[in-house]
N, C-alpha and C positions, 0 to 999 in steps of 0.2 A: 081333795079338799080343805077338810080341817085344817090341814099340816100350815098348808097357804094362810089360813087366814086366824090362825092362832097366834093368840098377843096382837092382833091389832085391835085396835079402840074403832069405835062406830064409826066415827068419820074416815076414818081410813080403810074398813073393811067397804065401805059403799063407794071408795075412791076404785078400790082394788074387782071388784065386781060390774064397776061400768064398762060395757065390752063394745057400746054400739055407739055411734057419732062424739062432734067434740065434746070434750072434758076438759074445763079448765079449774085445779088445783091449785086454791090462792093456802100454799103454804108457808105457816109463820117458820122464822126462826128458830128451828132445835126440836121443829116438828114430825120429824123423821122421813121427811122427802123421798130417801132415796130407797128406804125399806118400801113405799106404797108403789114404788114405781116399781123394781124390781120383782116384788108380790103379784102387781097388778101385769108382768110379762110372764110370769109363773101360769097363772090362773089363766090369762088368756088361752095358752100350750096345751096345761090340765085339761081343761074343759072345752079343746074340740076347737075355739071358737079362731087359733089361728095355726098356723104351722112357723117353724123356730123363725123359718127363712121369710118370714111374713114382717118381721120382725125390725125395724131403725129406729133406736132412740140415740138424741143427739142428745152430748153435753158440751161446756165450755173449756175444760181443761182434761189434757191424760188420765191426771191422776184421777178424775171424779172418774173417767172414764173408765179406767181400770177397776176404781170400786165397785163401779154399776156390774161389771162384768164378771167378775169374782162371785157379788152375793145373786147376781142370773144364776151362774155353773152350781154356788151351792144350794139354789134350788130346783133346778132344773137339768144339774148334770152336762152332757159333752151336747144338748141341745144347744145351748151358750152358743158354741163354738160356729153354731151355724147363723146366728144373729150380728147385724151390722148395731153394735155400740160401740163408740167415737164422738169424738169431736167434729163441729162442721167442717171444719179444715180438711182435717182428715176424710171426712164424708165426702168432700168436693173434690179432692185428687182420685177419690175411688173414679167419679165421675169423668173426670176431666181426662183422664189416663188413657194414653193411645188416641185420643180425639181431637189434640188439638189442630191439626190439619184439615179437619173440618171448619175452625174459627180463624182457619188462614194463618199458617204459624208453618215453617218448616218440616217440622217433626212430629211427631202424635204426641211425642211427649216433651219433659219442659223441668227446668231445674226452677226453685224457687228464691227467689230474692231477698234477704233479710235487710233492715235494716241500713245494714253496713253498705249494703252493694248498693241500694237507695240514695244513700249520701252524694256514694262516688258518680252516679249517674249524672245527680245533679249537679256536683261539681265540676264533672266533664263539659255538662250542659252553660255553667257561669264561665269557665276559660273558651269556650267556643265560640261563644257571642257578648254581646258589648250590656247582657242582661245586668250585670249587676253594678256597669255604672250607670246607668238608667235610675235602679233600682236599689240604689244602695244601702235600705232599709232592711230586704226580706232577707233573709235566712233560708240556709239549706232548710232546716226542720220546718220554717214557715210553709216551702215548699210540698214538703212531706206531707206534713199534714194538711195542707189545701187538695194533693192530689187524692189521696185517704177521703177525706169526708165530700168527694166528687164521687166517688167509688163507690163509697158507700150509701150514695142517692143515685146511684147509675146511672150518671151522665158522664160523657167524653169528652173527650176536647172540641171536636164538631160542633156539639148540641151545645155548648159554652158560649164556643163561639157566635152562634149563631141569637141568645141571648145577649152576653157580653162582648162585641165584635172588638172593643178595647182593652180588654181587661188583660195586661201584657202577662200574668203567671199561666195563662191558657195556654202562650208560643212554646212557653217552658215545658208545661204539659203533653204537649204535642211531642215536643220532640223526647221526654221521656217514655215516652208509650214507643215511640219508632224505636228506639234503644232498647227496652225491652223487648219489644218483637226480634229485633235482627240477633238478641240472644239464646233468643226462644227461649225466656226467662217470665216469671210471673212472680209478681209481688203477693202478698199476704189475701189484699182486697183482690189482686184480683181474682184466687183461688175460688171466691163466692160469686162473683160479679161472671164471671165468665163461665161460672155452671149453669147462670141464668139466661144467658146468651145462649150457651149451648141445645138449652130445654126449649127456647124462646124460636129461636132457629130449625131443630129438629125435632118437633113433635113426638115422634116414631120413639125416639131414647126416654125423652120425657115418659109418654105411657109404658114402656117397660118398667121405669122403675116405681110407675103409679101401681100399676099390678105386682110387681115382687114387695113392694112397699106397701100393705093392708092394714097396719098397723104402726101409729109414730108416735114417738113420744118426745116431749122439749125439755130439759131439766132448764131451771133457770130464765125459765123465758123472761124473763125484766129486762135481762139482757141482751136480748136479742136485738141488731139493728132492725133497717128496713130493708133491705139483700137478704138476712138472715128470713124476714119474715116471707118474704117472696119467693125462697126459696122452700120455706114450708109450706106456704100454701099451694105453689104448685104440684109438688109429691102430696099433699093429703085431698088434693082436688075429687079425685072419681071417688073416692070410699069417705070421705070426712072422719074417719074415725085416727084426730087428731086429739092426744092428750097432753095439754101443758102444764108442765108445774113450777112456778115461781112466787114470787112474794113482793109487788108491785113497791111495799115499805122497807125494800134491801137494795132498790133501782139507788146505785150509783154510779155508772158511768157513760152518764152524759156525752162526755167529751172524749168517750171513745166510739160514740155513734152511738150507742143504746138511746132505745126510745122508748118512753116509761107507756108510753099508748098502745104500743104490742100489748099487754096485758091490761091493761085500763078498758080499752075496746077492744077486747078479743071477742064480747058477745054479738056486738053489732056486724065484725067482719065473720062470723060462725054460727050461722043460722042455730037455734035446737042444742043452745050448749049449757051444759050440764054445770053445774057451780059446786064449789065443795071446799071447805075451807077446812084446814087442820089449825087450831089454835091451841091445842095439848102441847107445852113445852116440856122435852124432858134431858133439858140441859140444866137449865141454870133455875136458883130461889124464887120463892115467890117473890121478896124483896125487889131485885134484881130483874122481875120481868115487870110488875107496877112502874119502874121506873121507866121504863125503856117503851112500854105502854102511855105514861104521864106523855115526855116527850112527843112521842112520833101524832099523840091526838091533834098536834098542834097544827099537823098540814091539812092544807084541804083537798085537793088531790091525790084520792086514797081510796081502797078500798076499807070498806069498816072489816076491824080484826082487833081481837085481844088475847093475848096472850096466858097461858093460864098454868097454871104446874099441881098436879099431887102431893110434889115435894114439899121441903121441909121453906119456915120462912126465912130461914140464913140470916145474914147478919145485914145490917143496915149499912149504904153505900158510906162510902166515906171521900169527904172534900176538904182540901186544903189548900190556902192561900199561900205561896211561899215568897218571901225578897222578891225573890230574881231568879232568873232559868237554872243557873248552874248550882241556886240553892236547891231547886225545886228536880234536878238529878240528882246531887247530893241526900236528897229526901227519900225519892223511890228507890234509889243502890242502897240505903242503908234499911230499908222497909223490906226489901224483897233478901237482905243477909240477916236479917231478923228473923222472919218466918222459915228460912231457911235453915236457920240453926234451934230456932226452940218447935215449929211444929214438922222439923223433919219432911220438908217440902223440895222436892227436886225443881233446878232451875232450870227446866225447862218446862214447870209447871207457870210459868211467868211469864206475860207479856208484855212489851210496854211500848202502845201504841200511841202514834202521833200524827200531827197531820199533813206534813212534808216532809219529804227526805232530809233536807238540811237541819232537822231538829235531834237527829240521830247522835252527833257530834258530840254533844257534851254527856249524853248517857254513856257512848263508848269510853272518852275516856274516865268515867267513874266506875265505872264495870274493871273497867283493866287497871287501874290502881288500887282497886279491894282484890284483884286476883279470881274476880268470878266469870268465870266461862259465858258470852255470847252468840248468841246467830244473827247476824245481820241480814236480813230477808230484805231480796232488793236490790243488792249489791251485785258486784260483775258474773256472772252465769255462769257456768262451763261453757257452754257452746260460744260465749263471747270473748274466749281467754285467744291469746294471737295462736297461739302452736294448731289450735285446733281449727279456729278460720282458716289455717294455711293448707291442714291438710283435707280439710271436707273441699275445698276450693281444687283442688288435684286431682280429689274425687269427680270434681261437676267436670274439669277437663276433659276427663278423662272416658263421659259418657254424654259432653256435647262441648267439642272445638268450637264453635261457635262464640260460646260464654265467654265473651271478652273482659270483662271487671274479673274474672277467675282467673283467665290468663296473663293478665296484669298484675296479681296478687302472688303469683308464684314464678313470676319473670326468674326473680333475685332471691328464691326462698330454695334452698341456702344461696347466699352471693355466688351469684358468675359475670359479674363484674358487665354486667350489658345494663349501660349509662341509659343517663335520662334523654338524651340525645338520638340515641339509638331508639328507644321507644316510643318517642316524637316520632321520629322518620317513619316506625313501623304502622302507629296509627294514621298521620297522613297517607299511609301507601293504601291501607285500609279502605280508608274516606274514599281513596281516588277512584279505589278500583269497587267498591262496594263490597268488601271482601272481611273475614275474620281475622283478627292480630295472628292467630293459628295459620291460616292460609297466607298471611302475611309475613308470617316467621318462615316460613316454607320456602317462599320465593328471596329470602335474606339477599343473594347473591345478586338481584337486580336494583337492590335499593343502596347497600351499604358497604364498606371498606372488607377488605378481605378478612380481618380480623376480627372484626366485630359480626361478620355474616357468617363465620366458623362456630364463634358461640350460640348463635341463634340457632344455625343448623344442628348444631350437638342439642343444644337444648329440645327441638324441634323431634331430633332423631330418638330422642331418652322418651317424651308424650308416646311416638309412636309405636316404641317396642311397649313401653306398661299399657298402653288400648290394648293391643293386641294377647299378653298374659293374661291382663285382666278377664279377658271373655270366658275363660274357664275356671275361676278363683272365686269364692265367696267375697264379702264384703272384708271381712277382718285379716283375710290372705291380701287381700289384695294394699290396705294400708300397711302393710308388714311389707311388700314390695317395695312401695314407693318409700319408708324409710332408709330399707338398704339402698338403693337404687341411687337416691337424690344426696345422699349422707344429710337427713336430712337436718340434724343437730348441731351441722359444726358450724354453724355463727358463734354460738353458746359457753361461754369458756368452759374448759373439763374440769370436772370435781368441782362448780360449784353447783351453790344452793337454786341458783336460776336454772342451771340443765337440768337439775334432779326435779324440781316443780313440773318443768316443761314436756322432761319425759314423763312423767308418771301421768299427767294429763291426756298425753297420747295414746299412752298403755291403758287410759283410762275407757280412752272412747275405741278403741280394740275389744276392750271385754263386751262393750255396748255392738259394737260391730260383730262380735262372736255369740252373743246373745240373740240377735239377729238371726244370724245365719242357722243359728239352730229354730228357730220357730220355721222358717222360712224355708230351707233348701233353697233359695233363688241362687242365680251363679252370674259372672257375667254381667256386662250395663243393666239386668232385671233388678240383682242384689246391689248394687253402686246405689240408683234409682232409688230401689224401695228405702234403705238404710238413707240416703240423703231425705228424704221424704219425710221419715220417721224421725229425725234430725233436726230440719227444722220446723219442725208441729211440736218439738217440745219444750212445751211452757215453763217459765221462771219459777214461776211460784211451786212446781212440781221439785223443785230442789231440797223444799223442808221436808229434813229427813224427820221420824216421830223417833227414834232411837237414840240421836244427838241431845247430850244434857246440855243445856246454856240457855240461858235467858233471851225470850225472842224479842227485837228490835224491831219492826214493821210499821210500816204507816196503816192506817185505817183503811183504806180502800184494799192493802194488799191481806189486813185479815179475814176478808168474808171468806164464809166458808167455813173457817179454824175454829178450834174454842179451845179456854182455855181454866185452870182450877182460877187462876189467879191474875188478874189485869186491873194496869194503869195506863188510864188515857190522860198522858199531858196535855200541857198549853190549852188550858179549857180557860181561852181570853175571847173576847169579843176583838175580831183583825185577826186572830190566829185561826180561831175555831168556833163561831164561823168565821170563815175567812172576808177579807176587804172586799173580794169579788163581790160573793154575795151579798155583802152588806149593803154595798155601794150599787147594786145591780138594778134597775128597775120592773126584772123580770121576777115573780114572785117564786117564777117555778128552781132560781138562781140558791135561795135560803130555802127550800124544800126542799133540795136535795144535800143538803151540807147538813139538814135534819135525820135524812134516813139516814147519813152516815155517821151522824150520832148516835142512831139506833141499831145499825149494822155495831159499832164498838161496845155498844152495851150488851148488848147479845151473845157478844164472844165471850160475858164472863161466867163463870160457871157456879165458884164457891164466893169470892170477893170481889168488888170492884172499888175503884182506889181514883178517883176526877184529882187533881192537883191542877195550881194556875200560877203564875206568875205577876205580880206585883206588876212589876218592869221587866220591860224585855229589851234588848239591843238589836237594832237593827238598820242596817249599811252605816255601821257603827256609833250610831246616835241612840240614848238609852229614852225608852217612850213608858208612860204610867197605861196599864194595860186595867181594862175592866173584864171582871169576871165573866165567864160566857153567859149568855140566854140560854142556854140548853140546863146548866145548872139549875138555873131560876126554875128552869119547868118542871123540874122535880118534885114531888112534892115534901114539904119537911120533914115529915113524919117516917121518911125511909130515908132521911140523910144524919149522918153524925158529921157535923164540922169540927173538923181536927185545930187546935189551938194552933198557930205560931211557935217554933219552939227550937228555932234556930236563927 
């Protein structure tokens, strides 16, 4: 026991040793929350309060889940393998697996559609109806956002129709749901909401998980939305041994549905809650923490906390206003170059943080001109690349021939001479006969000319053959088979850079599938389905590798959970940060969230923090005079060195 409590501060110890009833840990930035969670797990097991199988720990990213599992394993050994330490979405996949027929689906299992597939569904609905002629201002992304928000609130099209009978998006929502179900597919929001439906409709399934997970822990609780709150509440209802860790001051994802009230009102929802504050920071200097405390103290809707450290005072924060955005970028890059040369700091020690993605362009240009390596976080992720999506679509169709969007994606990959007219006839036949595109392709003789039918029948026969062969293969073997059977790369110019890059990406997918196969020993449909699920649930932020040297460029939202020795926060002007929407909003919550975002940015810095602004900035081709951000004014002057403009 002494080993588990060793090195913990008094508040951390108190949290670790709390074993019964609801626990709210208010963990300030850099206060060692992951350590507390993992040591609490070890304490529960070592002292006989829980078996490893009793533990459910939920996080938001694969990276956080992996880190927590590794730390738990270092404290508990092989017992960690029996715990469920995972993301919300992965846990829900586990709950729903083999059970979708209970919710009216054709098969027990399902495929997960990403944003790309969602767009295709909406596009298909637009093409088949007169919706866009009636509502030309509504775009695909508006519809996807609308549907996502409704699912976060657990509202289906029928419930909405009873409230807003004439709202045009409801008909699109209804058709979207029909198409998903026909394809035996779920989107990411469904993973959560369908879990709630499963638990509500089949209480015995919920009870079995309540019995299994006697101790539940949730990381980053301030980021939970309504449906996640519902899942947690249902699972914890029997034993009430729910421990949530979060920081209301870092709640910055309301646009994704996160509801700050979940953490602010936790004590109302769960009676007899113990509240413990972790305020000792192990990351930043005293000056940086004082600045963060000063800024966030201007928010009203928060739980009082004050970060402090036993560490050094550190250098003062630096602020500077440059003539324009181009000069601002040149200044930041020259400062990075100077510190790299004089202080021997690695380029990966520097982060440039900004409010919107569009701000990255000037920094990229300046870094490229200086030949300084950089990593643009939030750019096209591995799983968004065409060749990777094509290969994953093949895998989806092999285990789920009802996946029309997967089949349409691969029908001409590589090119088979199956034209748009042929595909249109296939779709019409499938619609008339209420069957899948695959079934329509198998009936090609009834629909098409002999030449077109032969092409389609050849394609369908190849899919049948690959499906049969995949039944005794691991996921990596199946990908290699698809490469060979389809001549996957024939569309790309031979000996070209494009072919080389795309080949490398598919080979990397094979590497991932090999790792998955070694972990699971799965074969056949189970192997493909498991690998597809793992791929679908991989998040973009996980792609930031610690061993790559390069200045990190990312949005403030993307920076949450990370830390860097040297941070530059750019664009610190009114209407840039805080943004004009928050400034013009009548809801004070909008400005409070912007301020929390500033707090997140400040607390990413370990040693130095520089805040830059531009005296004028171009927008839509016009140049505007800018005012320095109110957030800079909220930092006490004795913490700041204001640098003179010398550019």
